[in-house]
N, C-alpha and C positions, 0 to 999 in steps of 0.2 A: 276821714275824707270819703265823700260819697262816690259811688261807682262811676258816675258820669265824669267826675273830676279826675279819677284815676285813669279812665279810658282816654280822656282828652290829653292828660299829661303824657301818657304812653304813646299816643298817636303823634303828638308833637315831637317827643323825643326821637321817635323813629323817623319822622320827617327831617329833623336836624341831622340825624345819622346819614340819611339818604343825600341831603345837600352836601355833606362833607365827602361822601363817597363819589358823588358826581364830580366834585372839584378835584379830588385825588386822581380820578381817571383822566380828566381833561388837561390838568396842569402840565404834565410832562410832554404832551404831544407837540410835535413839530408841525409847521405849516404843511409839509408834505404828507404827514400821517393824517392830519385833519382832512385833507382834500383827496386822499386816495379813494378811488371808487372801486371797491372790490367786486361789486355786482352791477353790471350795466343796468341802467334804469332805476336804480335805488339811490337814495341819498348817501353822501359821504358822511363819515363821523362828524366832521365839522358842520355840515348842513343840519344834521340831527341835533347837535348841541346848540347851534344857533336857533333852531326851531323851538327847542325847549325854552330858551330865553325869550324868544318872540311870544310864545304862547303865554308865558307868565305875564309878560308886560301887557299883552292884549287883555287878558282876564282882569288884571289889576286895574288897568285904565278904564275898562268898562264899568267896574264896580265903584271905583273911587273918583272917576271923572277928572276934573281939574286938579284934584289932590294928588294925582299921579302924572302930572304933566312932565315930570322928569323922565318918565319912561317912554315918551314919544319917540325918541330916536331909536329905541330898541324895537319898536313896532315896524320901523322901516327895514329891519333886517330881512324881511320876507320879500322885499321889492326885488324884481328881476335884475335891476341894475346895481344892487347893493353888492360890493365886493366881499369875498370871503374874509372872515374875521380870524384873528390869531387866538391862540389859547388864552393869552392874557386878557384880550377883549371879551372873550366868552366868560372867563372867570369874573371879570368886572360886572358883566350883565347878570350873572348868577347872584353875585353879592348884592347888587343894587335891588334886584327883584326880591331877594330874601329879606333885605331890610324893610321893604314895603310889607311883605308878608308878616313879619314880626311886629312892626310898629303900627300897622293899620288894621290888620285882620285878626291878630291874636291878642288884642287888648281886652281888658276886663278879666274877671275871675271866672273859673269854670262853673261856679255855683250860681252866678247871676244870670238871669234870663237875657237873651239877646233882644235889644229893643226892636220893635216892629220895623222901624226905619232902617235898621241894620240887617234885617233878615236876608237880603241878597248876599251878605258876606258869607253866610254858611254855604250858599250855593257856589260862591266864588272859590271858597276853600276846596270844596269837592271838585269843582272844575279844574282847579290847578293840579290837584293830585291825579285826577283822571287823565289829564293831558300829559303830565310829566312822566309818570311811571311806565307806560307802554313805550315811550320814546327812549327812556333810559334802558329798557330792555333791548331795543333796537341797537342802541349805541354799544351796549355790552356785547351783543352778538357780533357786531362788526369789528370791534376792537379785538375780541377773542379770536375771530377768524383771521385777523392780521397778526396774531401772536403777541398782542399787547394786553396789558392788564385791563380788565373791564370795570364796570361800576359794581363794586363789591360792598355789600352792606353786612 
C-alpha cells in the first residue's frame, strides 16, 4: 500500500472514531442537559451539537447540490425560530450526514486520482473536519464543566 493510501485510511479511521465518540457523548444527554447554559452568552451543549450537524449539512449541500436535498431540513437548524432538538434528533442528524460523507465523499480508491470535476470534494472534506473538530472541543469542554462525559477519542 502506498503512503497516501495508508494516510487516507488512517485519517478516515480516526474520523470514524470521532463520529462514534461524538455520538457516545450526545446519546445519554437529557433535554435539560442539552439546553443548560453554563456560561452566559455562550452556546449550550445542544446548540453546539446542532451546529455541528448544521455545518455538515451545509458543507455537503454546497458540494453536492440537489444530490444532498435530503439534508435541507438540517440546514434550517440554524434558523432563529427552530426549536431545540433532542439527543435522538441530533444523533439522527449526525448519522444522516455521516452516510453522505461515506457514500458521496469517500468513494473511489485511495490510489486513483480525484477527477477534476470532483476536486471540490477534497475541499469539502477539509471544510467538514475544520468545522467539526473545534466545535467538538467546545462541546467536550462544556460537558466536562457540567460533570458529564465529553467527546473522548
